DSSP file (Angstrom, degrees, kcal/mol; ACC not computed):
  #  RESIDUE AA STRUCTURE BP1 BP2  ACC     N-H-->O    O-->H-N    N-H-->O    O-->H-N    TCO  KAPPA ALPHA  PHI   PSI    X-CA   Y-CA   Z-CA
    1    1 A M              0   0    0      0, 0.0     2,-0.0     0, 0.0     0, 0.0   0.000 360.0 360.0 360.0 134.2  131.7   98.0   69.8
    2    2 A A        -     0   0    0      1,-0.1     3,-0.1     3,-0.0     0, 0.0  -0.294 360.0-105.9 -70.2 147.9  135.3   96.9   70.1
    3    3 A E        -     0   0    0      1,-0.1    -1,-0.1    -2,-0.0     0, 0.0  -0.503  45.0-101.5 -68.0 136.3  137.6   98.3   72.8
    4    4 A P        -     0   0    0      0, 0.0    34,-0.4     0, 0.0     2,-0.3  -0.306  36.2-136.6 -62.5 145.1  140.1  100.8   71.4
    5    5 A R        -     0   0    0     32,-0.1    16,-2.7    -3,-0.1    17,-0.4  -0.817  19.8-168.0-103.7 145.1  143.6   99.4   71.0
    6    6 A F  E     -AB  20  36A   0     30,-2.8    30,-2.0    -2,-0.3     2,-0.4  -0.888  11.2-140.0-129.7 158.6  146.7  101.2   72.0
    7    7 A L  E     -AB  19  35A   0     12,-3.0    12,-2.2    -2,-0.3     2,-0.6  -0.899  19.0-125.1-112.9 146.6  150.5  100.8   71.4
    8    8 A V  E     -AB  18  34A   0     26,-2.6    24,-3.1    -2,-0.4    26,-0.5  -0.847  37.6-169.2 -85.1 126.7  153.3  101.3   73.8
    9    9 A V  E     -AB  17  31A   0      8,-2.8     8,-1.9    -2,-0.6     2,-0.3  -0.823  11.2-163.6-121.1 157.8  155.7  103.8   72.1
   10   10 A R  E     -AB  16  30A   0     20,-2.3    20,-2.6    -2,-0.3     6,-0.2  -0.995   7.3-147.3-142.8 138.6  159.2  104.9   73.0
   11   11 A N  E >   - B   0  29A   0      4,-1.8     3,-2.4    -2,-0.3    18,-0.2  -0.456  41.0 -89.7 -99.8-179.5  161.2  107.9   71.9
   12   12 A D  T 3  S+     0   0    0     16,-0.7    17,-0.1     1,-0.3    16,-0.0   0.652 126.6  57.5 -65.5 -16.2  164.9  108.2   71.4
   13   13 A E  T 3  S-     0   0    0      2,-0.1    42,-2.0    42,-0.1    -1,-0.3   0.238 118.4-113.5 -93.8  11.5  165.4  109.3   75.0
   14   14 A E    <   +     0   0    0     -3,-2.4     2,-0.4     1,-0.2    -2,-0.1   0.819  66.8 147.8  59.7  36.4  163.7  106.0   76.0
   15   15 A Q        -     0   0    0     -4,-0.1    -4,-1.8    34,-0.0     2,-0.3  -0.812  37.1-139.8 -97.3 143.8  160.7  107.7   77.5
   16   16 A Y  E     +A   10   0A   0     -2,-0.4     2,-0.3    -6,-0.2    -6,-0.2  -0.690  29.5 154.2-106.0 152.9  157.4  105.7   77.1
   17   17 A S  E     -A    9   0A   0     -8,-1.9    -8,-2.8    -2,-0.3     2,-0.3  -0.935  36.2-111.4-158.8 177.6  153.9  106.7   76.3
   18   18 A I  E     -A    8   0A   0     -2,-0.3     2,-0.3   -10,-0.2   -10,-0.2  -0.885  27.6-170.9-117.7 154.3  150.8  105.1   74.8
   19   19 A W  E     -A    7   0A   0    -12,-2.2   -12,-3.0    -2,-0.3     6,-0.1  -0.997  34.6 -94.8-149.1 138.7  149.3  105.9   71.4
   20   20 A S  E >   -A    6   0A   0     -2,-0.3     3,-1.4   -14,-0.2   -14,-0.3  -0.315  31.2-137.9 -52.3 125.7  146.1  104.9   69.7
   21   21 A A  T 3  S+     0   0    0    -16,-2.7    -1,-0.2     1,-0.3   -15,-0.2   0.681  99.4  59.8 -60.7 -21.5  146.8  101.9   67.4
   22   22 A D  T 3  S+     0   0    0    -17,-0.4     2,-0.3     2,-0.1    -1,-0.3   0.355  95.0  76.4 -94.6  11.1  144.7  103.4   64.6
   23   23 A R  S <  S-     0   0    0     -3,-1.4     2,-0.1     1,-0.0    -4,-0.0  -0.861  88.1-104.2-115.5 147.7  146.8  106.6   64.3
   24   24 A D        -     0   0    0     -2,-0.3    -4,-0.1     1,-0.1    -2,-0.1  -0.423  47.9-102.3 -66.5 147.9  150.2  107.1   62.6
   25   25 A L        -     0   0    0      1,-0.1     3,-0.1    -4,-0.1    -1,-0.1  -0.447  38.1-110.5 -67.7 145.9  152.9  107.5   65.2
   26   26 A P    >   -     0   0    0      0, 0.0     3,-1.9     0, 0.0    -1,-0.1  -0.351  47.3 -78.5 -68.6 156.3  154.1  111.0   65.9
   27   27 A A  T 3  S+     0   0    0      1,-0.3     3,-0.1    -2,-0.1     0, 0.0  -0.321 118.1  23.1 -53.1 130.5  157.6  112.0   64.7
   28   28 A G  T 3  S+     0   0    0      1,-0.3   -16,-0.7    -3,-0.1     2,-0.4   0.362 100.1 105.3  95.9  -9.2  160.3  110.8   67.1
   29   29 A W  E <   -B   11   0A   0     -3,-1.9     2,-0.3   -18,-0.2    -1,-0.3  -0.882  48.1-168.0-116.3 143.9  158.3  107.9   68.5
   30   30 A H  E     -B   10   0A   0    -20,-2.6   -20,-2.3    -2,-0.4     2,-0.2  -0.899  34.6 -94.6-126.7 148.3  158.7  104.2   67.7
   31   31 A D  E     -B    9   0A   0     -2,-0.3   -22,-0.2   -22,-0.2   -24,-0.0  -0.474  29.2-158.1 -58.2 127.1  156.6  101.1   68.4
   32   32 A A  E     -     0   0A   0    -24,-3.1   -23,-0.2     2,-0.2    -1,-0.1   0.405  45.1-102.9 -93.7   3.6  158.0   99.5   71.6
   33   33 A G  E    S+     0   0A   0    -25,-0.4     2,-0.4     1,-0.2   -24,-0.1   0.639  87.3 100.0  92.9  12.7  156.5   96.1   70.8
   34   34 A F  E     +B    8   0A   0    -26,-0.5   -26,-2.6     2,-0.0     2,-0.3  -0.998  39.8 174.8-135.5 138.2  153.4   95.9   73.0
   35   35 A A  E     +B    7   0A   0     -2,-0.4     2,-0.3   -28,-0.2   -28,-0.2  -0.957  22.8 104.8-135.5 150.6  149.8   96.5   72.2
   36   36 A G  E     -B    6   0A   0    -30,-2.0   -30,-2.8    -2,-0.3   -15,-0.2  -0.977  66.1 -28.4 171.9-160.5  146.5   96.1   74.2
   37   37 A S     >  -     0   0    0     -2,-0.3     4,-2.4   -32,-0.2     5,-0.2  -0.251  67.1-100.7 -68.6 166.9  143.8   98.0   76.0
   38   38 A R  H  > S+     0   0    0    -34,-0.4     4,-2.6     1,-0.2     5,-0.2   0.941 125.2  47.7 -56.1 -48.4  144.6  101.3   77.5
   39   39 A E  H  > S+     0   0    0      1,-0.2     4,-2.2     2,-0.2    -1,-0.2   0.908 110.7  50.0 -60.8 -44.3  144.9   99.7   80.9
   40   40 A E  H  > S+     0   0    0      2,-0.2     4,-1.9     1,-0.2    -1,-0.2   0.891 113.2  47.4 -62.6 -40.3  147.2   96.8   79.7
   41   41 A C  H  X S+     0   0    0     -4,-2.4     4,-2.7     2,-0.2     5,-0.2   0.926 111.2  50.0 -72.4 -42.3  149.5   99.3   77.9
   42   42 A L  H  X S+     0   0    0     -4,-2.6     4,-2.3    -5,-0.2    -1,-0.2   0.889 111.8  48.4 -63.3 -36.2  149.7  101.6   81.0
   43   43 A A  H  X S+     0   0    0     -4,-2.2     4,-1.9    -5,-0.2    -1,-0.2   0.898 111.0  51.6 -71.2 -36.2  150.5   98.6   83.2
   44   44 A H  H  X S+     0   0    0     -4,-1.9     4,-2.2     2,-0.2     5,-0.3   0.959 110.1  49.0 -61.5 -52.3  153.2   97.5   80.7
   45   45 A V  H  X S+     0   0    0     -4,-2.7     4,-2.7     1,-0.2    -2,-0.2   0.893 110.0  51.0 -49.2 -48.4  154.7  101.1   80.8
   46   46 A E  H  < S+     0   0    0     -4,-2.3    -1,-0.2     1,-0.2    -2,-0.2   0.871 112.6  47.0 -63.4 -35.8  154.7  101.1   84.5
   47   47 A A  H  < S+     0   0    0     -4,-1.9    -2,-0.2    -3,-0.2    -1,-0.2   0.877 120.7  34.7 -72.7 -37.9  156.5   97.7   84.6
   48   48 A V  H  < S+     0   0    0     -4,-2.2     2,-1.4     1,-0.2     3,-0.3   0.727 104.7  68.6 -94.2 -26.3  159.2   98.5   82.0
   49   49 A W     <  +     0   0    0     -4,-2.7    -1,-0.2    -5,-0.3     3,-0.1  -0.661  53.7 147.9-101.1  87.0  159.9  102.2   82.6
   50   50 A T        +     0   0    0     -2,-1.4     2,-0.5     1,-0.2    -1,-0.2   0.723  62.3  50.9 -92.7 -24.8  161.6  102.0   85.9
   51   51 A D        -     0   0    0     -3,-0.3    -1,-0.2     1,-0.1     7,-0.1  -0.934  66.0-167.6-118.7 105.7  164.0  104.9   85.6
   52   52 A L        +     0   0    0     -2,-0.5    -1,-0.1    -3,-0.1     3,-0.1   0.547  53.6 108.4 -71.5  -9.3  162.1  108.1   84.5
   53   53 A R  S    S-     0   0    0      1,-0.1    -2,-0.1     2,-0.1     5,-0.1  -0.432  81.2-103.6 -66.9 139.8  165.2  110.1   83.7
   54   54 A P    >>  -     0   0    0      0, 0.0     4,-2.0     0, 0.0     3,-0.8  -0.275  32.3-109.3 -55.9 153.3  165.8  110.6   79.9
   55   55 A R  H 3> S+     0   0    0    -42,-2.0     4,-2.7     1,-0.3     5,-0.2   0.890 118.1  56.2 -52.8 -45.8  168.5  108.4   78.5
   56   56 A S  H 3> S+     0   0    0      1,-0.2     4,-1.3     2,-0.2    -1,-0.3   0.824 109.5  45.9 -64.5 -29.9  170.9  111.4   78.0
   57   57 A V  H <> S+     0   0    0     -3,-0.8     4,-1.8     2,-0.2    -1,-0.2   0.889 111.5  51.4 -74.4 -42.2  170.6  112.3   81.7
   58   58 A R  H  X S+     0   0    0     -4,-2.0     4,-1.0     1,-0.2    -2,-0.2   0.894 108.8  51.7 -61.8 -41.6  171.1  108.7   82.7
   59   59 A E  H  < S+     0   0    0     -4,-2.7     3,-0.4     1,-0.2    -1,-0.2   0.888 110.3  48.3 -60.5 -43.9  174.3  108.5   80.5
   60   60 A V  H  < S+     0   0    0     -4,-1.3    -1,-0.2     1,-0.2    -2,-0.2   0.844 111.3  51.1 -67.2 -35.2  175.7  111.6   82.1
   61   61 A S  H  <        0   0    0     -4,-1.8    -1,-0.2     1,-0.2    -2,-0.2   0.643 360.0 360.0 -78.8 -16.6  175.0  110.3   85.6
   62   62 A S     <        0   0    0     -4,-1.0    -1,-0.2    -3,-0.4    -2,-0.1   0.462 360.0 360.0 -73.1 360.0  176.7  106.9   85.1
């Protein structure tokens, strides 16, 4: 049996998550351009999502 595939997804606030590749994306979430195993996707999210504050909060703080 093949290992499940996941997508890294991002919302308009630039928050990241992973989503099963065989399911439609939920409203408000977009493909962030990375797919792989659950562990690969989580590692990618950890590498790219360095500021956990939502975009709207970061913009006010700048």
